[in-house]
C-alpha positions as CSV (number, residue, x, y, z in Angstrom):
1,M,-6.9,30.7,-6.0
2,E,-8.8,30.6,-9.2
3,K,-12.7,31.2,-9.0
4,L,-14.1,28.8,-12.1
5,I,-17.2,31.0,-13.1
6,P,-18.9,31.4,-16.4
7,D,-18.1,33.3,-18.9
8,P,-19.7,36.8,-19.0
9,T,-19.2,36.5,-22.9
10,T,-21.4,33.3,-23.0
11,K,-25.3,34.6,-23.8
12,K,-27.2,33.4,-20.8
13,P,-29.7,30.6,-21.2
14,A,-33.6,31.4,-21.4
15,K,-35.4,31.4,-18.3
16,K,-36.1,28.0,-17.0
17,T,-39.1,26.0,-17.7
18,V,-37.6,22.9,-17.3
19,P,-36.8,21.9,-13.6
20,D,-33.1,20.8,-13.5
21,G,-34.0,17.2,-12.3
22,L,-35.6,16.3,-15.3
23,W,-32.3,17.1,-17.6
24,D,-30.8,14.5,-15.5
25,V,-33.7,11.9,-16.0
26,L,-33.9,12.2,-19.6
27,L,-29.9,11.4,-19.8
28,I,-30.9,8.4,-18.0
29,L,-33.2,7.8,-20.5
30,V,-30.9,8.6,-23.2
31,L,-28.0,6.3,-21.8
32,L,-30.5,3.9,-21.6
33,I,-31.5,3.8,-25.1
34,A,-27.7,3.6,-25.9
35,A,-27.1,0.5,-23.6
36,I,-29.6,-1.2,-25.4
37,F,-27.5,-0.5,-28.9
38,L,-24.3,-1.3,-27.3
39,F,-24.8,-3.9,-25.3
40,T,-28.0,-6.4,-27.3
41,V,-26.0,-9.1,-28.5
42,I,-22.6,-8.8,-26.8
43,E,-21.6,-12.6,-27.8
44,W,-22.6,-12.0,-31.6
45,Y,-20.0,-14.2,-33.3
46,G,-19.9,-17.0,-30.9
47,N,-16.1,-18.2,-30.1
48,Q,-15.4,-17.7,-33.4
49,H,-12.8,-14.7,-32.8
50,L,-13.3,-13.2,-36.8
51,H,-12.1,-9.8,-35.6
52,P,-8.1,-9.7,-36.1
53,D,-7.5,-6.8,-33.5
54,E,-9.8,-8.3,-30.8
55,R,-8.0,-12.1,-31.7
56,F,-4.9,-10.3,-30.9
57,L,-6.2,-8.8,-28.0
58,T,-7.8,-11.7,-26.2
59,M,-4.5,-14.1,-27.0
60,V,-2.4,-11.1,-25.4
61,E,-4.7,-11.2,-22.6
62,T,-4.7,-14.6,-22.0
63,A,-1.1,-14.7,-21.8
64,I,-0.2,-12.1,-19.7
65,Q,-1.0,-11.9,-15.8
66,P,-1.2,-9.4,-12.7
67,A,2.1,-8.1,-11.5
68,D,3.0,-9.9,-8.0
69,T,4.9,-6.7,-6.5
70,F,5.0,-2.9,-7.5
71,R,8.8,-3.4,-8.4
72,D,7.5,-6.3,-11.1
73,Y,5.4,-4.1,-12.4
74,F,7.5,-1.7,-13.8
75,D,10.3,-4.2,-14.4
76,T,10.0,-4.3,-18.6
77,S,12.3,-7.1,-18.7
78,T,10.7,-9.2,-16.7
79,S,7.1,-8.2,-15.9
80,S,4.2,-10.8,-16.4
81,L,1.9,-8.0,-17.5
82,N,4.5,-7.0,-20.3
83,P,3.0,-8.5,-23.5
84,N,6.8,-8.6,-25.6
85,N,8.0,-11.2,-22.3
86,Q,4.7,-13.4,-23.3
87,G,5.7,-13.8,-26.9
88,Y,3.9,-11.0,-28.2
89,T,6.9,-8.9,-29.2
90,F,5.2,-6.6,-32.2
91,Y,2.6,-4.9,-29.5
92,V,1.7,-1.4,-30.3
93,Y,-1.6,-0.7,-28.3
94,G,-1.9,0.9,-25.5
95,T,-1.6,-1.1,-22.1
96,L,-3.8,1.1,-19.8
97,P,-7.0,-1.0,-21.4
98,I,-5.4,-4.0,-21.5
99,F,-4.6,-4.1,-17.5
100,I,-7.9,-3.0,-17.1
101,V,-9.6,-5.6,-18.9
102,R,-7.1,-8.3,-17.4
103,Y,-7.7,-7.5,-13.5
104,V,-11.7,-6.9,-14.0
105,G,-11.5,-10.3,-15.7
106,E,-9.4,-11.9,-12.5
107,W,-12.0,-10.2,-10.6
108,V,-15.5,-11.6,-11.8
109,G,-13.2,-15.1,-12.7
110,M,-13.4,-14.7,-16.4
111,T,-10.1,-14.7,-17.9
112,G,-10.3,-17.5,-20.1
113,Y,-10.1,-17.3,-24.1
114,D,-13.4,-17.4,-24.9
115,Q,-13.8,-15.1,-21.8
116,I,-11.9,-12.4,-21.8
117,N,-13.1,-10.8,-25.1
118,I,-16.7,-10.6,-23.7
119,V,-15.3,-8.2,-20.5
120,G,-13.4,-6.4,-22.9
121,R,-16.5,-5.7,-25.0
122,V,-18.4,-4.9,-22.2
123,L,-16.1,-2.6,-20.6
124,S,-15.8,-1.1,-24.2
125,G,-19.3,-0.4,-24.3
126,I,-19.3,1.1,-20.6
127,F,-16.5,3.3,-21.5
128,D,-18.5,4.7,-24.3
129,L,-21.4,5.1,-22.2
130,G,-19.2,7.3,-20.5
131,T,-18.1,9.4,-23.4
132,I,-22.0,10.3,-23.9
133,V,-22.2,11.5,-20.3
134,L,-18.9,13.4,-21.3
135,I,-20.9,14.9,-24.4
136,Y,-23.8,16.1,-22.3
137,F,-21.5,17.9,-19.9
138,I,-18.9,19.3,-22.7
139,G,-22.3,20.8,-24.3
140,R,-23.6,22.2,-21.2
141,R,-20.3,23.8,-20.2
142,L,-20.0,25.3,-23.8
143,Y,-23.6,26.3,-24.5
144,R,-25.3,26.3,-21.3
145,H,-28.5,24.8,-23.8
146,P,-29.8,21.3,-21.7
147,R,-31.6,20.4,-24.9
148,L,-29.0,21.2,-26.8
149,S,-26.4,19.1,-24.3
150,L,-29.1,16.1,-24.3
151,L,-29.3,16.2,-28.2
152,G,-25.5,15.8,-28.6
153,A,-25.4,12.9,-26.1
154,L,-28.5,11.3,-28.0
155,F,-26.7,11.6,-31.6
156,S,-23.7,9.9,-29.9
157,A,-26.0,7.4,-28.7
158,L,-26.9,6.6,-32.1
159,A,-23.6,7.0,-33.8
160,V,-23.3,3.8,-35.9
161,L,-19.7,3.4,-35.2
162,Q,-19.8,3.5,-31.7
163,I,-22.1,1.0,-31.6
164,Q,-20.3,-1.3,-33.7
165,V,-16.6,-0.7,-31.9
166,S,-18.6,-1.3,-28.9
167,H,-19.5,-5.1,-29.5
168,Y,-15.7,-5.6,-30.2
169,F,-12.6,-5.7,-27.7
170,T,-10.5,-2.7,-28.7
171,V,-8.6,0.2,-27.0
172,D,-10.6,2.7,-29.3
173,N,-13.3,3.2,-27.0
174,F,-11.0,3.3,-23.7
175,A,-9.0,5.9,-25.5
176,N,-12.1,8.2,-26.3
177,F,-13.3,8.3,-22.7
178,F,-10.4,9.6,-21.2
179,T,-10.0,12.3,-24.7
180,Y,-13.1,13.3,-23.9
181,A,-13.0,13.4,-20.4
182,A,-9.6,15.9,-21.2
183,I,-11.5,17.9,-23.6
184,Y,-13.9,18.7,-21.0
185,V,-11.6,19.9,-18.5
186,A,-10.3,22.0,-21.4
187,V,-13.4,23.6,-22.3
188,H,-13.4,24.0,-18.4
189,I,-10.3,26.0,-18.5
190,S,-11.3,28.0,-21.7
191,T,-14.7,29.0,-20.4
192,S,-13.5,30.2,-17.0
193,V,-12.4,33.7,-16.0
194,W,-9.0,33.9,-14.4
195,Q,-9.5,35.3,-11.1
196,H,-6.3,35.9,-9.3
197,T,-6.2,35.9,-5.5
198,P,-2.8,36.5,-3.4
199,G,-2.1,33.7,-1.4
200,A,-0.9,34.2,2.5
201,R,2.3,36.4,2.7
202,N,4.9,35.2,4.5
203,P,7.8,37.6,5.4
204,A,10.6,35.4,5.1
205,A,9.3,34.2,1.4
206,Q,9.3,38.0,0.0
207,S,12.2,36.7,-2.7
208,I,10.2,33.8,-3.8
209,P,8.1,35.1,-7.1
210,H,5.0,35.2,-6.7
211,W,3.5,32.2,-9.5
212,M,5.3,30.1,-7.5
213,K,3.7,30.6,-4.3
214,D,-0.4,31.6,-5.5
215,N,-3.0,30.4,-7.8
216,W,-1.9,26.8,-7.0
217,S,-5.9,25.4,-7.1
218,S,-5.7,26.8,-11.3
219,A,-2.8,24.5,-11.3
220,V,-4.9,21.4,-10.1
221,V,-7.2,21.8,-12.8
222,Y,-4.5,21.6,-15.3
223,G,-2.9,19.0,-13.4
224,I,-6.3,16.9,-13.9
225,F,-5.9,17.5,-17.8
226,G,-2.5,16.2,-17.7
227,L,-3.8,12.9,-15.8
228,L,-6.5,12.5,-18.3
229,Y,-4.2,13.2,-21.3
230,G,-1.5,10.6,-20.1
231,M,-4.3,8.1,-19.2
232,A,-5.5,8.7,-23.2
233,L,-2.1,8.3,-24.3
234,A,-1.4,4.9,-22.7
235,S,-4.7,3.6,-24.1
236,K,-3.8,4.8,-27.7
237,V,-0.3,6.2,-28.6
238,S,-2.3,8.3,-31.4
239,S,-4.0,10.4,-29.0
240,W,-0.9,12.4,-29.0
241,A,-2.1,15.4,-30.4
242,L,-4.7,15.6,-27.5
243,A,-2.0,17.6,-26.2
244,A,-2.6,21.0,-28.3
245,L,-6.0,21.6,-26.8
246,L,-4.4,22.5,-23.5
247,P,-2.2,25.5,-24.4
248,L,-5.1,26.2,-26.9
249,A,-8.0,26.6,-24.0
250,A,-5.0,28.4,-21.7
251,F,-4.9,31.3,-24.8
252,V,-8.9,31.0,-25.0
253,Q,-8.8,31.7,-21.1
254,F,-6.2,34.4,-21.4
255,T,-7.7,36.6,-24.1
256,K,-10.2,37.3,-21.3
257,I,-8.0,38.8,-19.0
258,P,-7.9,42.8,-19.3
259,K,-4.6,43.6,-20.9
260,A,-3.5,45.6,-18.3
261,E,-3.3,42.2,-16.3
262,R,-1.9,39.6,-18.7
263,E,1.8,40.4,-18.4
264,S,1.1,40.0,-14.7
265,V,-1.5,36.5,-15.4
266,L,1.2,34.8,-17.9
267,P,3.8,33.3,-15.6
268,Y,0.8,31.3,-14.2
269,L,-0.3,29.4,-16.9
270,V,2.8,28.9,-18.0
271,R,3.6,26.8,-14.7
272,N,0.4,25.5,-14.9
273,L,1.3,24.1,-18.5
274,V,4.6,22.7,-17.3
275,A,2.8,21.1,-14.4
276,A,0.1,19.5,-16.7
277,G,3.2,18.2,-19.0
278,V,4.9,16.5,-15.9
279,V,1.5,15.4,-14.8
280,A,0.8,14.3,-18.2
281,F,4.9,12.2,-18.4
282,F,4.4,10.2,-15.1
283,T,0.5,9.2,-16.0
284,F,1.4,8.1,-19.0
285,R,4.7,6.4,-17.2
286,I,2.7,4.1,-14.8
287,F,0.1,2.8,-16.8
288,Q,2.2,2.7,-20.3
289,P,5.1,1.3,-17.9
290,Y,6.7,-0.9,-21.1
291,T,7.8,2.5,-22.6
292,F,10.6,2.6,-20.4
293,M,13.4,0.2,-19.8
294,G,13.2,0.3,-15.9
295,P,13.3,-1.7,-13.4
296,G,12.3,1.0,-11.1
297,F,9.8,3.4,-11.9
298,F,12.6,5.9,-12.2
299,G,14.3,4.0,-14.9
300,L,13.2,6.0,-17.7
301,K,15.3,5.3,-20.6
302,I,13.1,4.5,-23.2
303,N,12.8,0.7,-24.4
304,P,14.2,0.1,-27.6
305,A,12.0,-2.6,-28.6
306,W,8.8,-0.1,-28.3
307,L,10.5,2.2,-30.3
308,S,11.2,-0.4,-33.2
309,S,7.9,-1.3,-33.2
310,L,6.3,1.9,-33.8
311,K,8.4,2.5,-36.5
312,E,7.9,-0.9,-37.9
313,L,3.8,0.5,-38.0
314,S,4.3,3.6,-39.3
315,A,6.3,1.9,-41.8
316,I,3.2,-0.5,-42.6
317,Q,0.9,2.2,-42.3
318,S,2.8,4.8,-44.8
319,G,3.0,2.1,-47.7
320,E,6.8,1.7,-47.4
321,V,6.5,-2.2,-46.2
322,D,4.2,-4.1,-48.2
323,V,1.7,-6.1,-46.2
324,P,-1.6,-8.2,-47.5
325,Y,-4.2,-6.4,-45.4
326,A,-2.7,-2.8,-46.4
327,L,-3.7,-3.4,-49.6
328,Q,-7.1,-2.0,-49.4
329,W,-5.9,1.5,-48.8
330,A,-4.1,1.4,-52.3
331,R,-5.1,4.1,-54.3
332,R,-7.9,6.0,-51.5
333,P,-8.7,9.1,-52.3
334,A,-8.3,12.0,-49.5
335,T,-12.4,12.0,-49.7
336,F,-12.6,8.1,-48.4
337,I,-12.8,8.7,-44.6
338,L,-15.6,11.6,-44.9
339,K,-17.6,8.9,-47.6
340,N,-17.2,6.2,-45.1
341,L,-18.1,8.5,-42.1
342,V,-20.9,9.7,-43.7
343,L,-22.7,6.4,-45.5
344,Y,-21.5,3.8,-43.0
345,G,-20.3,5.5,-39.7
346,L,-22.8,8.3,-38.8
347,G,-25.5,7.7,-41.6
348,L,-26.5,10.1,-43.8
349,P,-28.7,12.0,-41.8
350,L,-26.6,12.6,-38.9
351,G,-23.4,12.7,-41.4
352,I,-25.1,15.1,-43.6
353,L,-25.8,17.1,-40.5
354,S,-22.6,17.0,-38.5
355,L,-20.3,18.3,-41.5
356,G,-22.6,21.0,-42.3
357,G,-22.2,22.2,-38.8
358,L,-18.5,21.8,-39.1
359,V,-18.6,24.3,-42.0
360,W,-20.8,26.4,-40.9
361,M,-19.1,26.7,-37.2
362,G,-16.2,27.4,-38.6
363,W,-17.8,30.6,-40.6
364,R,-19.4,31.7,-37.3
365,M,-15.4,31.4,-35.9
366,I,-14.3,33.0,-38.9
367,K,-16.9,36.4,-38.1
368,G,-16.1,36.6,-34.5
369,D,-17.5,33.8,-32.6
370,W,-15.0,31.6,-31.9
371,S,-14.1,31.1,-28.5
372,K,-16.5,29.1,-27.5
373,H,-16.4,26.3,-30.4
374,V,-12.6,26.4,-30.6
375,I,-11.6,23.4,-28.9
376,L,-14.4,21.1,-30.4
377,W,-13.7,22.3,-33.8
378,A,-9.7,22.5,-33.6
379,W,-9.8,19.2,-32.5
380,T,-12.3,17.6,-35.1
381,V,-10.9,19.0,-37.9
382,F,-7.0,18.0,-36.9
383,V,-8.2,14.6,-36.9
384,L,-10.3,14.8,-39.9
385,V,-7.7,16.6,-42.2
386,T,-4.4,14.5,-41.5
387,Q,-6.4,11.2,-41.2
388,S,-8.0,12.0,-44.7
389,L,-4.5,12.5,-46.1
390,A,-2.9,9.7,-44.2
391,P,-1.9,6.6,-46.2
392,V,-4.1,3.9,-44.4
393,K,-7.8,5.5,-44.0
394,S,-9.8,2.6,-41.5
395,M,-13.2,4.2,-40.3
396,R,-12.1,3.4,-36.6
397,Y,-9.0,5.8,-36.9
398,V,-11.2,8.7,-36.9
399,L,-13.6,7.4,-34.0
400,S,-12.4,10.0,-31.8
401,V,-13.8,12.7,-33.7
402,Y,-17.4,11.0,-33.8
403,P,-18.7,12.1,-30.2
404,A,-17.8,15.4,-30.9
405,L,-19.6,15.8,-34.4
406,A,-22.5,14.6,-32.6
407,L,-22.3,17.5,-30.3
408,I,-21.3,19.9,-33.2
409,A,-24.8,18.3,-35.0
410,A,-26.6,19.0,-32.2
411,W,-25.6,22.5,-32.1
412,A,-26.4,23.1,-35.9
413,V,-30.1,21.9,-34.9
414,Y,-30.3,24.4,-32.3
415,K,-28.9,27.6,-34.5
416,L,-31.6,26.4,-37.2
417,I,-34.1,26.4,-34.9
418,E,-32.6,30.2,-33.7
419,L,-32.0,31.1,-37.1
420,A,-35.7,30.3,-38.0
421,S,-37.0,32.6,-35.2
422,T,-34.8,35.8,-36.1
423,R,-35.2,35.6,-39.2
424,G,-38.8,34.1,-39.4
425,R,-40.5,37.6,-37.8
426,K,-38.3,39.7,-40.7
427,L,-39.1,37.3,-43.8
428,R,-43.1,38.4,-43.4
429,K,-43.2,36.7,-47.2
430,I,-42.3,33.5,-45.6
431,P,-44.6,32.2,-42.7
432,F,-42.8,32.2,-39.2
433,N,-44.2,28.9,-38.1
434,S,-43.2,27.2,-41.5
435,L,-39.3,28.0,-40.9
436,K,-39.1,27.0,-37.6
437,S,-41.4,24.1,-38.2
438,A,-38.6,23.3,-41.0
439,A,-36.2,23.1,-38.6
440,Y,-37.9,20.9,-36.1
441,V,-38.8,18.5,-39.2
442,I,-35.0,18.6,-40.0
443,L,-34.6,17.3,-36.4
444,A,-37.3,14.5,-36.5
445,L,-35.4,13.2,-39.7
446,V,-31.6,13.3,-37.9
447,I,-33.3,11.0,-34.8
448,A,-35.6,8.9,-36.9
449,G,-33.0,8.3,-39.6
450,S,-30.3,7.5,-37.1
451,T,-32.2,5.5,-35.3
452,L,-33.0,3.2,-38.1
453,W,-29.8,3.4,-39.8
């Protein structure tokens, strides 16, 4: 089986001066700070229903009803949970978030038009809290530095757009949570060293290839990624590119295997990737059931109405179809996304630091220090570039990289402190304490500036 031991190429942390339990307490403190921002004035505009996406989801939620049976749930043409059957024939959001909100609404007795949106907002904030926790653990796994990880969680808690979106009932925070849970698993794989342990040998099964009998525990880890990816995709179909992170993580792990053993390990990695794909498909089938025709679980014919809605959405977003609300995106430059991210989504202090850190991290990768950065960096750059070039440049469309940028900003601060510690001793004309103090001043300015923003 695969032993999940730390990557030996990762720099060992300094000798512990702070008990591990204190970091847990500080993480709880960060989450309390986040909760103040996320849940303050959650009913901020009363019953006016001014946000168009939230209003639409609220109308859908009040129309759908829990399915009575397992078969009813998967029967696309008759299911009471299918928005298309309740008069909402152009539904292009994921169905997993509306299922979660509707069933929680039933549980707490808040399914009315002026109630279910509040349930959705609270759950949106709770899922964002979960994403902040995941950023902390991703940082711990990648950089093995609790202060860096805690700072990344704090930056994510202070990100303006994450706070704003948590005050709306939309699907974005649900998708973000499953996205970063999947990213954590990818990071877990990329930072683990492959350890092959043969299974029990049955003389009657000598003809069965080893890769079909051994190391299935490693396939379970890949399968968890598939599960989380399927849930992210069932929350927001634009999460599709997340799938590329699993083979990327497998490649990073593969490069750490001694060359003499790589050929024998390759079939196991391919098997694991296929297993993850199968799990992802059936997870998507369960949580986005009306993509398929049904009526049973194995009725896997694609629903033409779902494809038609996606094509219509694609035409609107590409500018081929002229609709009034899309006029705001006309003639926007490719820098529009980054400008809004810095000025409004993160604020100048955190925005500048995170993008500067992204460039610096890319340079470090070019110089050879790539394996621990590549998953976080590749995801962030892909989303920023593709959305910057897309005709529709909504700020919310790049929410999926805000937590990653928060962690990258934290990494940049600690690299500055590390640089001050090493270079300050060499540059005798510049006092060492001055360089280190400057790094801490930057840190203080970013925290204070982000809080005020």
